[in-house]
C-alpha positions as CSV (number, residue, x, y, z in Angstrom):
1,M,110.3,88.0,109.4
2,L,110.6,88.0,113.2
3,G,111.8,84.6,113.2
4,T,113.1,82.1,110.3
5,G,113.9,79.0,112.4
6,S,111.9,75.5,112.6
7,A,110.9,74.2,115.9
8,L,114.1,73.4,117.8
9,V,116.3,76.2,117.0
10,T,118.3,78.2,119.6
11,R,120.4,80.8,117.6
12,C,117.3,82.1,115.9
13,Y,113.5,82.7,116.3
14,N,110.7,80.2,115.6
15,T,109.2,81.0,112.2
16,C,106.6,83.8,112.3
17,F,106.3,87.1,110.6
18,V,104.0,90.4,110.1
19,L,102.4,91.6,107.0
20,H,101.8,95.2,106.9
21,G,98.6,96.2,105.1
22,A,97.0,99.6,104.4
23,D,96.7,102.5,106.5
24,G,99.2,100.8,109.1
25,A,97.0,97.6,109.3
26,R,99.3,94.4,110.4
27,M,98.5,90.9,110.9
28,L,100.9,88.4,112.8
29,V,101.1,85.1,111.5
30,D,101.9,82.6,114.2
31,A,104.0,83.7,117.2
32,G,106.6,81.3,117.7
33,G,107.0,79.0,121.0
34,G,107.2,81.4,123.8
35,N,107.4,85.1,124.9
36,G,110.4,85.8,122.7
37,I,107.7,86.8,120.4
38,L,107.6,90.1,122.4
39,T,111.3,90.7,122.3
40,Q,111.2,89.9,118.4
41,L,108.4,92.7,118.2
42,E,110.2,95.1,120.0
43,R,113.4,94.4,118.1
44,A,111.4,95.1,114.8
45,G,110.3,98.4,116.3
46,I,106.4,97.2,116.3
47,A,104.3,97.7,119.3
48,C,102.3,94.9,120.5
49,N,99.3,96.9,120.8
50,A,99.7,97.8,116.8
51,I,99.1,94.1,116.0
52,H,95.2,93.7,116.0
53,N,95.0,90.5,113.7
54,L,96.9,87.2,114.4
55,F,96.5,84.2,111.8
56,V,97.7,80.8,113.3
57,T,98.6,78.2,110.8
58,H,98.7,75.1,113.5
59,A,98.9,74.1,116.9
60,H,102.3,72.9,117.0
61,T,104.3,74.6,120.1
62,D,106.6,76.6,117.7
63,H,103.8,78.4,116.5
64,L,101.3,78.0,119.1
65,L,102.5,78.9,122.3
66,G,103.5,82.7,121.4
67,C,100.1,83.2,121.0
68,V,99.4,82.9,124.4
69,W,101.5,85.6,125.3
70,M,100.2,88.1,122.5
71,I,96.9,87.3,124.0
72,R,97.9,88.2,127.6
73,M,99.2,91.6,126.2
74,A,96.0,92.3,124.6
75,L,94.1,91.5,127.6
76,Q,96.3,93.4,130.2
77,F,97.0,96.3,128.1
78,R,93.6,96.7,126.8
79,F,93.7,96.7,123.0
80,P,91.7,94.4,120.5
81,L,93.0,91.3,119.2
82,H,91.4,89.3,116.5
83,V,92.9,85.6,116.2
84,W,92.1,83.5,113.0
85,S,92.7,79.8,112.7
86,H,90.7,76.4,112.4
87,H,88.8,74.9,115.2
88,K,91.8,72.8,116.9
89,V,94.0,76.4,117.6
90,V,90.9,78.0,118.5
91,R,89.9,75.4,121.2
92,L,93.1,74.9,122.7
93,L,93.8,78.9,122.7
94,T,90.8,79.4,124.4
95,L,91.2,76.5,127.0
96,V,94.9,77.4,127.9
97,C,94.4,81.1,128.2
98,R,91.2,80.7,130.4
99,D,93.2,78.1,132.6
100,I,96.3,79.6,133.1
101,L,95.9,84.0,132.4
102,P,95.0,85.9,135.5
103,S,91.1,85.5,136.2
104,G,90.6,89.6,136.0
105,E,92.4,89.3,132.6
106,V,90.3,86.5,131.2
107,E,87.3,88.5,131.5
108,G,88.4,90.2,128.1
109,M,88.2,86.9,126.3
110,G,85.3,87.2,123.8
111,S,85.1,91.0,123.8
112,L,88.9,92.4,123.7
113,V,90.2,88.8,122.2
114,V,87.7,87.2,119.8
115,M,88.3,83.9,118.3
116,H,87.8,83.6,114.5
117,E,86.9,80.0,113.9
118,L,87.8,79.4,110.0
119,K,86.7,76.7,107.4
120,D,88.9,75.5,104.5
121,G,88.3,77.9,102.0
122,D,86.9,80.8,104.3
123,R,87.8,84.7,103.4
124,F,88.4,87.5,105.5
125,E,90.1,90.9,105.0
126,V,92.6,92.6,107.2
127,G,93.8,96.2,106.1
128,G,92.9,96.0,102.6
129,M,94.4,92.2,102.5
130,Q,91.8,90.0,101.2
131,L,92.7,86.6,102.6
132,Q,91.4,83.1,102.0
133,C,92.8,80.4,104.0
134,F,93.2,76.7,102.8
135,D,93.6,73.0,104.1
136,I,97.1,72.4,103.7
137,H,96.3,68.5,103.8
138,S,99.2,67.8,106.2
139,A,100.2,64.3,107.1
140,K,100.9,65.3,110.6
141,E,98.4,68.1,111.8
142,L,95.5,69.9,110.9
143,Q,97.1,73.1,109.4
144,Y,95.8,75.9,107.3
145,G,97.9,78.0,104.8
146,F,96.7,81.3,103.3
147,V,96.5,83.4,100.2
148,A,96.6,87.0,100.3
149,L,95.7,89.7,97.8
150,M,97.8,92.6,98.8
151,P,96.0,96.3,98.2
152,D,98.3,96.7,95.3
153,G,97.0,93.6,93.9
154,Q,99.9,91.3,94.3
155,R,99.3,87.8,95.2
156,L,100.9,86.4,98.1
157,C,100.7,82.4,99.0
158,C,102.1,81.0,102.4
159,L,102.3,77.0,102.3
160,G,102.8,76.4,105.9
161,D,105.6,74.5,107.3
162,E,105.2,71.1,105.4
163,P,105.8,70.0,101.8
164,F,103.3,71.2,99.2
165,S,99.9,69.0,98.4
166,E,98.6,69.0,95.0
167,Q,95.3,69.9,96.4
168,C,96.5,73.2,97.1
169,R,97.4,74.2,93.5
170,T,95.0,76.5,92.8
171,Y,96.1,78.7,95.8
172,A,99.6,78.7,94.8
173,D,99.7,78.8,91.1
174,G,101.1,81.9,89.2
175,A,101.6,83.6,92.6
176,D,103.8,86.8,92.8
177,W,105.2,85.5,96.1
178,L,105.4,81.8,97.6
179,M,106.2,81.4,101.1
180,C,107.7,77.8,101.5
181,E,109.3,75.9,104.3
182,A,113.1,74.5,103.1
183,F,114.4,72.6,106.5
184,C,117.7,72.2,105.1
185,L,119.6,72.2,101.7
186,H,119.5,69.2,99.5
187,E,122.8,68.5,100.0
188,D,122.7,68.4,103.5
189,R,119.4,65.9,103.7
190,E,121.8,63.1,104.8
191,C,122.4,65.2,108.1
192,F,119.2,67.0,108.9
193,Q,116.9,64.2,107.3
194,P,113.8,66.5,106.3
195,Y,112.0,64.0,104.7
196,E,111.9,61.6,107.9
197,K,110.4,64.6,109.6
198,H,107.9,65.7,106.7
199,H,109.9,68.6,105.6
200,S,111.4,69.9,102.1
201,T,115.2,71.0,101.1
202,A,115.7,74.2,99.3
203,L,116.2,72.4,96.2
204,D,112.6,70.8,96.5
205,A,110.9,74.3,97.1
206,A,112.7,75.8,94.2
207,R,111.7,73.0,92.1
208,L,108.4,73.6,93.2
209,A,108.2,77.5,92.5
210,E,109.7,76.6,89.0
211,K,106.6,74.2,88.3
212,L,104.0,76.9,89.7
213,G,105.2,79.8,87.6
214,V,105.7,82.1,90.8
215,R,107.7,85.2,90.4
216,N,109.0,85.6,94.0
217,L,110.3,82.7,96.5
218,I,110.7,83.5,99.9
219,L,112.2,80.1,102.2
220,Y,111.7,79.9,105.7
221,H,111.4,77.7,108.4
222,T,115.0,76.3,108.3
223,E,117.8,74.4,110.8
224,D,120.1,76.8,112.5
225,K,123.7,75.2,112.5
226,T,124.3,77.2,109.3
227,L,123.1,80.8,109.7
228,E,126.6,81.9,109.0
229,T,126.2,80.5,105.3
230,R,122.7,80.1,105.3
231,K,121.4,83.0,103.1
232,E,124.3,82.5,100.2
233,R,123.7,78.6,100.1
234,Y,120.2,78.3,100.3
235,T,119.8,81.3,97.6
236,A,122.6,79.3,95.5
237,E,120.8,75.9,95.6
238,A,117.6,77.2,94.8
239,Q,118.9,78.9,91.8
240,T,119.8,76.1,90.4
241,A,116.2,74.8,89.6
242,Y,114.1,78.2,89.9
243,G,114.6,81.2,87.6
244,G,112.8,83.8,89.6
245,R,114.0,85.9,92.8
246,V,114.8,84.1,96.0
247,F,114.6,85.2,99.5
248,V,116.2,83.6,102.3
249,P,115.6,86.2,105.1
250,D,117.3,86.6,108.2
251,D,115.6,87.2,111.6
252,L,114.0,90.7,111.4
253,E,114.7,91.2,108.0
254,R,112.0,93.1,106.1
255,I,111.1,92.0,102.7
256,V,109.4,94.7,100.5
257,L,106.6,93.0,98.2
């Protein structure tokens, strides 16, 4: 987990993570809101040129803008990068990169940096991971989650950063791992107002995980005002409604699937 925070955090990085597949293959999922992605990769001991696949969930600043820096690194240091997302992300990243990156580097757009426009339900493969994207039916912004069949047969489902839609149930039902946003604790909802921001609480995510019958729950995309107690308190709240394993990772924490 390179970052675990929501959009306006200052004490941790915006939510993004790297999935490690077979033979050293890695897929970066989102990139946060700026060149802090380069710092987080360095701190995690992952070289930028080891990332050849980037999945972008949606076009909000805290997920998209770090992708510009990843693309610039690929263009400048001449390593291949495949970007996977829906039409809006592909259009915006292409437009922004062609307009603001150095002209000598932009020539690599389309050859070094390849944009793959995905439709709802499309499948693709990265390092032995079989992935399928899906529209999460966001109320705010077109957003894709994904389900990944890992090389060892485990199924991981990433729901994006908004409340669950029943239209996505077929992807998440019975997953080995569920990645779910939890903007704050349910007991702190009056303070952080998750529902007004179209987000969920740790208790909401736990109830969902229990209903879906998943084995492991990863909570992310949180507020950053309670970092000192976040792991303990979010875990405790989730465990009141969910019987599986709960993970509330810190930035740079590794989760072994």
